[in-house]
C-alpha positions as CSV (number, residue, x, y, z in Angstrom):
1,M,-1.1,10.9,-22.3
2,S,-2.6,9.1,-19.3
3,T,-3.8,5.6,-20.0
4,I,-6.4,3.5,-18.3
5,A,-6.0,-0.3,-18.5
6,E,-8.3,-3.1,-17.3
7,L,-6.3,-6.2,-16.4
8,A,-7.2,-9.6,-15.0
9,V,-4.9,-11.9,-12.9
10,P,-5.7,-15.4,-11.6
11,A,-6.5,-15.3,-7.9
12,A,-4.1,-18.2,-7.5
13,E,-1.2,-15.8,-8.5
14,F,-2.2,-12.9,-6.3
15,A,-3.1,-12.0,-2.8
16,L,-5.9,-13.5,-0.8
17,R,-5.9,-16.7,-2.8
18,H,-6.3,-18.9,0.2
19,T,-9.2,-16.9,1.5
20,L,-11.0,-16.8,-1.8
21,E,-10.5,-20.6,-2.3
22,A,-12.0,-21.2,1.1
23,T,-15.1,-19.1,0.4
24,A,-16.4,-19.6,-3.1
25,D,-19.4,-17.2,-2.5
26,L,-17.3,-14.3,-1.2
27,D,-17.2,-11.0,-3.1
28,A,-14.0,-9.0,-2.5
29,E,-13.2,-5.5,-3.6
30,I,-10.2,-3.4,-2.9
31,E,-11.2,0.0,-1.7
32,R,-7.7,1.5,-1.9
33,V,-4.1,0.5,-1.5
34,V,-1.3,2.3,0.3
35,A,2.3,1.2,-0.4
36,Y,4.8,2.6,2.1
37,D,7.6,0.6,0.5
38,P,8.0,-2.6,-1.5
39,D,7.7,-4.7,1.7
40,H,4.8,-2.8,3.3
41,V,1.6,-2.8,1.2
42,M,-1.6,-1.9,3.1
43,P,-4.9,-2.4,1.2
44,Y,-8.4,-1.7,2.4
45,V,-10.7,-4.5,1.3
46,W,-14.4,-5.0,1.4
47,F,-15.8,-8.5,1.8
48,S,-19.4,-9.1,0.9
49,G,-21.6,-12.2,1.5
50,D,-24.0,-13.8,3.9
51,E,-23.2,-14.3,7.5
52,S,-21.8,-17.8,7.0
53,T,-19.6,-16.7,4.1
54,L,-18.2,-13.8,6.0
55,A,-17.5,-15.9,9.1
56,T,-15.7,-18.5,6.9
57,A,-13.7,-15.7,5.3
58,D,-12.7,-14.3,8.6
59,D,-11.3,-17.6,9.7
60,A,-9.5,-18.1,6.4
61,L,-7.7,-14.8,6.7
62,A,-5.9,-16.1,9.8
63,D,-4.3,-18.8,7.6
64,D,-3.8,-16.8,4.4
65,P,0.0,-16.7,3.6
66,S,-0.4,-13.5,1.7
67,I,-1.5,-11.6,4.8
68,N,0.6,-10.5,7.7
69,E,-2.2,-8.8,9.5
70,A,-5.9,-8.1,9.0
71,E,-7.9,-5.7,11.1
72,L,-11.7,-5.5,10.9
73,L,-12.7,-1.8,10.6
74,T,-16.4,-2.0,9.8
75,D,-18.9,-4.8,10.2
76,L,-22.2,-4.3,8.5
77,D,-25.0,-6.8,7.9
78,E,-23.5,-8.4,4.8
79,E,-20.3,-6.4,4.3
80,R,-17.0,-6.1,6.2
81,L,-14.2,-3.7,5.7
82,Y,-10.6,-4.8,6.5
83,R,-7.3,-3.1,6.7
84,M,-4.6,-5.6,5.8
85,N,-0.9,-5.9,5.5
86,W,0.1,-7.9,2.4
87,V,3.5,-9.6,2.5
88,D,3.5,-12.0,-0.5
89,D,2.3,-12.2,-4.1
90,V,1.7,-8.5,-4.5
91,T,4.4,-7.8,-7.1
92,L,2.0,-6.2,-9.5
93,I,0.5,-3.8,-7.0
94,V,3.9,-2.9,-5.5
95,H,5.2,-2.0,-9.0
96,L,2.1,0.0,-9.9
97,L,2.3,2.2,-6.8
98,T,6.0,2.5,-6.0
99,E,7.6,2.5,-9.4
100,E,5.1,3.9,-11.9
101,N,3.0,6.3,-9.8
102,A,-0.1,4.5,-11.1
103,T,-3.5,4.7,-9.4
104,V,-5.7,1.6,-8.8
105,L,-9.2,2.9,-9.7
106,N,-10.9,-0.4,-8.9
107,A,-10.0,-4.0,-8.1
108,H,-12.5,-6.8,-7.5
109,V,-12.8,-10.6,-7.8
110,E,-14.8,-12.1,-10.6
111,D,-15.6,-15.6,-12.0
112,E,-16.6,-17.0,-8.6
113,G,-13.4,-15.7,-6.9
114,T,-11.0,-17.2,-9.4
115,R,-9.7,-14.0,-10.9
116,W,-8.9,-10.4,-9.8
117,R,-9.8,-7.6,-12.2
118,F,-8.0,-4.3,-12.0
119,R,-8.8,-0.9,-13.5
120,V,-5.6,1.2,-13.3
121,L,-4.8,4.7,-14.3
122,F,-1.2,5.1,-15.6
123,P,0.5,8.5,-16.0
124,E,1.6,7.5,-19.5
125,R,1.4,4.5,-21.9
126,D,5.0,3.5,-21.3
127,A,4.3,3.0,-17.6
128,F,1.7,0.4,-18.5
129,S,4.1,-1.3,-20.8
130,R,6.8,-1.5,-18.1
131,T,4.3,-2.8,-15.6
132,Y,3.1,-5.5,-18.0
133,D,6.8,-6.6,-18.7
134,V,7.5,-6.7,-14.9
135,A,4.4,-8.8,-14.2
136,T,5.0,-11.3,-17.0
137,D,8.8,-11.6,-16.3
138,R,7.9,-12.6,-12.8
139,G,5.5,-15.3,-14.0
140,L,2.1,-13.6,-13.6
141,S,-0.5,-14.5,-16.1
142,V,-1.8,-11.0,-16.9
143,E,-4.7,-10.7,-19.2
144,I,-5.3,-7.3,-20.9
145,R,-9.0,-6.7,-21.1
146,R,-9.0,-3.1,-22.3
147,I,-6.7,-0.2,-22.8
148,H,-7.6,3.4,-23.7
149,R,-6.2,6.9,-23.5
150,L,-7.8,9.2,-21.0
151,E,-9.1,12.1,-23.0
152,E,-8.6,15.5,-21.6
153,N,-12.2,16.5,-21.2
154,R,-14.1,17.1,-18.0
155,H,-16.4,14.1,-18.5
156,G,-13.6,11.5,-19.0
157,R,-15.8,9.7,-21.5
158,I,-12.9,8.6,-23.7
159,G,-13.7,10.9,-26.6
160,L,-17.5,10.6,-26.7
161,T,-19.6,13.6,-27.1
162,D,-22.4,14.1,-24.5
163,A,-25.0,13.1,-27.0
164,Q,-23.1,9.9,-27.9
165,Y,-22.5,9.0,-24.3
166,E,-26.1,9.5,-23.3
167,T,-27.3,7.5,-26.3
168,L,-25.0,4.6,-25.5
169,V,-26.2,4.6,-21.9
170,A,-29.8,4.6,-23.0
171,A,-29.3,1.8,-25.5
172,L,-27.5,-0.3,-22.8
173,D,-30.2,0.3,-20.2
174,R,-33.0,-0.5,-22.5
175,G,-31.6,-3.8,-23.8
176,Y,-30.6,-2.7,-27.3
177,Y,-27.3,-4.7,-27.0
178,E,-28.9,-7.8,-25.5
179,I,-29.4,-11.0,-27.5
180,P,-32.2,-11.0,-28.4
181,R,-32.7,-7.3,-28.2
182,G,-34.9,-5.9,-25.5
183,M,-35.6,-2.8,-27.6
184,D,-35.0,-2.3,-31.4
185,M,-33.6,0.9,-33.0
186,E,-37.0,2.2,-34.0
187,A,-38.4,2.1,-30.5
188,L,-35.1,3.5,-29.1
189,S,-35.2,6.4,-31.6
190,D,-38.8,7.2,-30.6
191,E,-37.9,7.2,-26.9
192,L,-34.9,9.5,-27.5
193,D,-37.1,11.7,-29.8
194,I,-34.7,11.5,-32.7
195,S,-35.0,10.0,-36.2
196,H,-34.0,6.5,-37.0
197,Q,-31.3,7.7,-39.3
198,A,-29.9,10.2,-36.7
199,L,-29.8,7.4,-34.1
200,S,-28.0,5.0,-36.5
201,E,-25.4,7.6,-37.3
202,R,-24.8,8.6,-33.7
203,L,-24.4,5.0,-32.6
204,R,-22.0,4.3,-35.5
205,R,-19.8,7.3,-34.7
206,A,-19.9,6.4,-31.0
207,H,-18.9,2.8,-31.7
208,R,-16.1,3.9,-34.0
209,T,-14.7,6.3,-31.3
210,L,-14.8,3.5,-28.7
211,V,-13.0,1.1,-31.0
212,E,-10.3,3.6,-31.9
213,E,-9.7,4.4,-28.2
214,L,-9.7,0.8,-27.0
215,V,-7.3,-0.4,-29.6
216,D,-5.2,2.8,-29.3
217,V,-4.8,3.5,-33.0
218,G,-6.0,7.1,-32.9
219,T,-8.3,8.7,-35.4
220,V,-8.1,6.9,-38.8
221,G,-10.3,9.4,-40.7
222,E,-13.1,11.8,-40.6
223,N,-16.4,11.0,-39.0
224,D,-18.9,9.3,-41.3
């Protein structure tokens, strides 16, 4: 079954490290990546920041050893879209696209530009395992943040029912999971127009489903 993995890699071990080091306030997100062959990887990357940050990033690109060429495609007020040719430090992306037929769903920098975070769809679990082995064998410090199977349902909600999904979203939006809580269970049940007991059971089942999917152990018993 298809598997979605969320991975993190230090920016120092991946592409654009020089540019990110030169512009601490820069936000970068990979729009999509095209790999024609292992030596020709062409990503489309959004840079976001104020005018000064974007100007610094543009200058840094010229000296970035991981880039062979960078072409500015779109220049908005605080965003710029580049098409690039990466030549170095892209082992992970190359393997994903050319060897495992994986799809990079999202990739962006976090922790003030010190890490890249990827969300990747693999055609099967073994493809993820091979990718992880290749990355670690070549010295990349790959951190696995989350793994789950892609359930075969039209919503792609990793096994949650519509009611469970909508309840989790409502709980998150209203601060139920914050510390301290922005809304307690009684107030949340009133807003959702269900009983306190029904809300408690729905959340418990949803949490169990998420845990089972994320640790990839499958169903361990009947719903409570």
